[in-house]
C-alpha positions as CSV (number, residue, x, y, z in Angstrom):
1,X,-15.8,-14.6,14.0
2,X,-17.1,-14.8,17.5
3,X,-20.4,-14.3,17.9
4,X,-20.1,-14.0,22.4
5,X,-19.3,-10.3,21.4
6,X,-21.3,-7.9,23.3
7,X,-20.8,-4.2,21.5
8,X,-23.9,-3.0,21.1
9,X,-24.1,-4.5,17.0
10,X,-25.7,-7.5,16.5
11,X,-23.7,-10.4,14.9
12,X,-25.7,-10.6,11.4
13,X,-24.6,-6.3,10.8
14,X,-20.8,-6.8,12.3
15,X,-20.8,-9.6,9.4
16,X,-22.1,-7.7,6.9
17,X,-19.8,-4.5,8.0
18,X,-16.9,-6.5,8.7
19,X,-17.8,-8.5,4.7
20,X,-17.9,-4.4,3.1
21,X,-15.0,-3.7,5.3
22,X,-13.1,-6.4,3.3
23,X,-13.9,-5.0,-0.2
24,X,-12.1,-1.6,1.0
25,X,-9.6,-3.7,2.4
26,X,-9.2,-5.0,-1.1
27,X,-9.4,-1.7,-2.6
28,X,-6.9,-0.1,-0.2
29,X,-3.9,-3.0,-0.4
30,X,-4.0,-2.8,-4.7
31,X,-3.4,0.8,-4.1
32,X,-0.2,-0.1,-1.5
33,X,1.1,-2.7,-4.7
34,X,0.2,0.3,-7.6
35,X,2.1,3.2,-5.7
36,X,4.6,1.5,-4.7
37,X,5.2,0.5,-8.2
38,X,4.8,3.9,-9.0
39,X,7.9,4.7,-6.7
40,X,9.8,1.5,-8.0
41,X,9.1,2.5,-11.3
42,X,8.9,6.2,-12.2
43,X,11.8,7.6,-14.3
44,X,11.4,11.6,-16.1
45,X,13.8,14.3,-15.2
46,X,11.2,14.3,-12.0
47,X,12.0,11.2,-10.8
48,X,13.1,12.6,-7.6
49,X,10.6,14.4,-6.5
50,X,8.3,11.7,-7.6
51,X,10.3,9.0,-6.1
52,X,9.8,10.9,-2.7
53,X,5.6,11.4,-3.8
54,X,5.3,7.8,-4.1
55,X,6.8,6.9,-1.0
56,X,4.8,9.5,0.6
57,X,1.4,8.4,-0.9
58,X,3.1,4.3,0.2
59,X,3.4,4.8,3.7
60,X,-0.3,6.4,4.2
61,X,-1.9,3.6,2.5
62,X,0.3,1.7,4.8
63,X,-1.3,2.7,7.8
64,X,-4.8,2.9,6.3
65,X,-4.6,-1.0,5.9
66,X,-3.1,-1.9,8.5
67,X,-6.1,0.5,10.4
68,X,-9.0,-0.9,8.0
69,X,-7.6,-4.9,9.2
70,X,-7.6,-3.6,12.7
71,X,-11.0,-2.7,12.1
72,X,-12.1,-6.0,10.7
73,X,-10.6,-7.4,14.0
74,X,-12.1,-5.7,16.4
75,X,-15.5,-6.6,15.4
76,X,-14.8,-9.6,15.7
77,X,-13.8,-11.5,12.0
78,X,-10.7,-12.7,10.9
79,X,-8.8,-10.4,7.5
80,X,-8.6,-11.8,4.3
81,X,-5.6,-11.8,3.6
82,X,-4.2,-13.4,0.5
83,X,-4.3,-11.8,-3.1
84,X,-6.6,-14.4,-4.2
85,X,-9.2,-12.6,-1.0
86,X,-7.7,-9.1,-2.3
87,X,-8.4,-9.3,-5.9
88,X,-11.8,-11.1,-5.5
89,X,-12.5,-7.8,-3.4
90,X,-11.3,-5.4,-5.3
91,X,-12.8,-2.6,-7.2
92,X,-9.9,-1.1,-8.4
93,X,-8.2,-2.7,-11.6
94,X,-5.0,-4.5,-11.3
95,X,-3.0,-3.1,-14.6
96,X,0.5,-2.2,-15.3
97,X,1.1,1.5,-16.6
98,X,1.7,1.8,-19.7
99,X,4.4,4.3,-19.5
100,X,6.4,5.2,-16.3
101,X,6.3,8.4,-16.4
102,X,4.9,10.2,-13.9
103,X,2.2,12.1,-15.3
104,X,1.1,9.2,-17.4
105,X,0.9,7.7,-13.8
106,X,-0.5,10.1,-11.3
107,X,-3.2,10.2,-13.8
108,X,-3.9,6.4,-12.5
109,X,-3.8,6.6,-9.0
110,X,-5.3,9.8,-8.9
111,X,-8.8,7.8,-10.3
112,X,-8.5,5.1,-8.1
113,X,-7.9,7.4,-5.0
114,X,-11.2,9.0,-6.7
115,X,-13.1,5.3,-7.3
116,X,-12.2,5.0,-3.5
117,X,-13.9,8.5,-2.4
118,X,-17.0,7.3,-3.8
119,X,-16.6,4.0,-2.3
120,X,-16.9,5.2,1.1
121,X,-19.1,8.0,0.6
122,X,-21.8,5.7,0.1
123,X,-20.5,3.2,3.0
124,X,-21.2,6.6,5.5
125,X,-24.6,6.2,6.0
126,X,-24.6,2.6,4.6
127,X,-23.0,2.3,8.5
128,X,-24.7,4.1,10.8
129,X,-28.2,3.8,9.3
130,X,-28.9,0.9,8.0
131,X,-26.3,-0.8,10.4
132,X,-26.6,0.7,13.3
133,X,-23.1,1.4,13.0
134,X,-21.6,4.7,13.9
135,X,-17.9,3.5,14.9
136,X,-17.3,2.1,11.4
137,X,-19.3,5.1,9.6
138,X,-16.7,7.7,11.5
139,X,-13.7,5.6,10.8
140,X,-15.2,5.7,7.1
141,X,-15.4,9.2,7.3
142,X,-11.9,9.4,8.4
143,X,-10.6,7.0,5.3
144,X,-12.8,9.6,2.8
145,X,-10.9,11.9,4.1
146,X,-7.1,10.8,4.0
147,X,-7.8,9.7,0.1
148,X,-9.6,13.3,-0.6
149,X,-5.9,14.8,0.4
150,X,-4.1,12.3,-1.3
151,X,-5.7,12.9,-4.4
152,X,-5.1,16.4,-3.8
153,X,-1.3,16.4,-3.8
154,X,-1.3,14.6,-6.6
155,X,-3.7,17.1,-8.7
156,X,-1.4,19.2,-7.7
157,X,1.4,17.1,-9.4
158,X,-0.4,17.4,-12.1
159,X,-1.9,20.6,-12.6
160,X,1.9,21.6,-12.3
161,X,3.6,19.0,-14.8
162,X,0.3,20.5,-17.6
163,X,1.3,24.0,-17.3
């Protein structure tokens, strides 16, 4: 950690924000792995369409992961980068898909996006008001919007497959 930074946030606030961002990073990484798994293992007559959908989503998550990690570094902290740290910090369930059909996979991924959306929504005012970090609050608002869009795409595919 860098204590000599003078960016308008106290070292204590930066440490609290970095810790919360590390939790978000863990969620993003677990969802990335699950989405990659979906891309590799989806089966069914809609394979090609879902294979492309999951590829698009894991590529978006890869960008998000890098952005969250860079935000942590910009606040003067090192990024937790081990699987042990990731699994210890995530709010998501590390799980296999019970079936590899697209409907089952999408349901699990959608639930994970919604968990992340709720967690991000709760952090927006915490970062702005309690930690006095409007930059991170704004950053997290953008992440929430990215996940809302990804969830919308998944919901649209679920609706299509169920009727």
